[in-house]
TILODREN-217534 format. One record per residue (C-alpha): x, y, z; residue in three letters. Coordinates in steps of 0.02 Angstrom, whole numbers, plus 50000, padded with zeros to 5 digits. Layout:
- px;py;pz;aa
- X;Y;Z;ala
...
// end
This chain:
- px;py;pz;aa
- 50000;50000;50000;met
- 50067;50167;49945;ala
- 50049;50310;50062;thr
- 50007;50479;49997;lys
- 50131;50606;50049;arg
- 50075;50787;50072;thr
- 50196;50928;50076;thr
- 50166;51088;50166;arg
- 50243;51251;50119;lys
- 50349;51327;50251;lys
- 50282;51497;50305;lys
- 50408;51633;50317;ser
- 50397;51754;50462;gly
- 50438;51911;50361;gly
- 50345;52009;50229;arg
- 50385;51989;50049;arg
- 50464;52142;49977;ser
- 50387;52211;49822;arg
- 50473;52321;49697;lys
- 50395;52490;49666;ala
- 50309;52489;49500;thr
- 50281;52649;49401;pro
- 50095;52638;49437;ser
- 50121;52623;49625;ser
- 50239;52772;49625;val
- 50114;52872;49523;leu
- 49976;52823;49645;tyr
- 50081;52880;49794;ser
- 50122;53047;49712;val
- 49938;53071;49670;gly
- 49888;53041;49850;val
- 50017;53167;49911;ile
- 49960;53298;49785;val
- 49778;53270;49833;leu
- 49820;53286;50018;leu
- 49915;53449;49985;ala
- 49766;53517;49888;ala
- 49647;53474;50030;val
- 49760;53562;50156;ile
- 49773;53715;50042;tyr
- 49584;53726;50025;val
- 49560;53704;50213;ala
- 49682;53846;50251;val
- 49600;53957;50120;ser
- 49426;53924;50189;val
- 49487;53962;50365;tyr
- 49546;54130;50302;gly
- 49370;54165;50242;leu
- 49282;54106;50399;val
- 49409;54164;50527;ala
- 49336;54245;50681;pro
- 49279;54423;50651;arg
- 49324;54563;50770;pro
- 49222;54548;50928;ser
- 49214;54735;50959;arg
- 49133;54874;50859;glu
- 49267;54998;50915;val
- 49416;55023;50799;glu
- 49577;54940;50854;ser
- 49718;55050;50916;val
- 49875;55012;50815;val
- 50061;55037;50845;leu
- 50182;55022;50698;val
- 50361;54966;50729;gln
- 50506;54971;50606;asn
- 50583;54797;50614;gly
- 50689;54808;50456;cys
- 50787;54971;50472;gly
- 50721;55049;50312;thr
- 50717;55236;50335;glu
- 50541;55312;50353;asp
- 50455;55142;50340;ile
- 50361;55174;50502;gly
- 50294;55341;50441;leu
- 50248;55271;50269;arg
- 50159;55122;50349;thr
- 50068;55237;50471;thr
- 50005;55346;50327;arg
- 49954;55191;50229;tyr
- 49853;55123;50375;leu
- 49774;55290;50420;arg
- 49719;55313;50239;asp
- 49625;55148;50262;arg
- 49539;55202;50422;gly
- 49654;55129;50555;phe
- 49686;55220;50719;asp
- 49877;55220;50721;val
- 49932;55304;50881;val
- 50120;55296;50857;asp
- 50264;55225;50757;phe
- 50438;55186;50819;lys
- 50583;55063;50799;asn
- 50560;54882;50849;ala
- 50678;54792;50968;asp
- 50790;54750;50818;ser
- 50803;54775;50631;phe
- 50820;54587;50598;asp
- 50638;54552;50553;tyr
- 50633;54466;50383;glu
- 50442;54460;50378;glu
- 50307;54580;50435;thr
- 50209;54520;50587;ile
- 50039;54571;50654;val
- 50032;54551;50844;val
- 49866;54541;50938;asp
- 49893;54623;51108;arg
- 49712;54639;51165;ala
- 49647;54461;51150;gly
- 49545;54498;50993;asp
- 49624;54381;50866;met
- 49482;54417;50745;gly
- 49534;54600;50733;ala
- 49717;54553;50708;ala
- 49670;54428;50572;leu
- 49564;54560;50486;glu
- 49711;54681;50483;val
- 49828;54545;50420;ala
- 49705;54492;50286;arg
- 49684;54671;50226;met
- 49873;54695;50217;leu
- 49901;54520;50144;arg
- 50019;54476;50287;ile
- 50019;54290;50333;pro
- 50106;54308;50502;asn
- 49988;54338;50649;val
- 50033;54301;50829;ile
- 49955;54338;50998;gln
- 50050;54413;51146;gln
- 49936;54481;51279;ile
- 50016;54580;51421;pro
- 49926;54618;51583;glu
- 49889;54796;51531;thr
- 49900;54817;51342;pro
- 49928;54996;51284;leu
- 49876;54957;51105;val
- 49767;54824;51026;asp
- 49879;54779;50879;ile
- 50063;54799;50841;ile
- 50124;54787;50662;ile
- 50310;54751;50652;ile
- 50364;54795;50475;val
- 50494;54672;50410;gly
- 50608;54668;50259;ala
- 50462;54600;50155;asp
- 50375;54770;50158;his
- 50342;54764;49970;ser
- 50157;54745;50016;trp
- 50166;54930;50062;leu
- 50211;54981;49884;ala
- 50077;54865;49809;glu
- 49934;54946;49904;gly
// end
């Protein structure tokens, strides 16, 4: 009597490595591009639905020269006043090393700071709230002040 012999395949503990095919690389790149597009749209939509200023009173603004360009504080002050902002003063910042212009919310009204930044097309908005703020918003003009000439 002949016995039937069965063979079993030995299972390997590791994963098989697959070579990247052009279609799998294209799929991965497509997923990354789609993800980047979704993030871009989300950021753009946030800019449209960002919180609006919570107060009806105009924000009090201080302009600081953070780039060292002569008369940039005065020019920025005139630019903002022509657009209805209450600029109370302009002076030099703590240094002239600012590469980019920054809008600083000092009063806890991020909506107002975002509105100013949106109007000036400045992407950098931060919040620093002291115990007794003297102004609502500080605009530190950086070396990227070409937005001033465009307006």
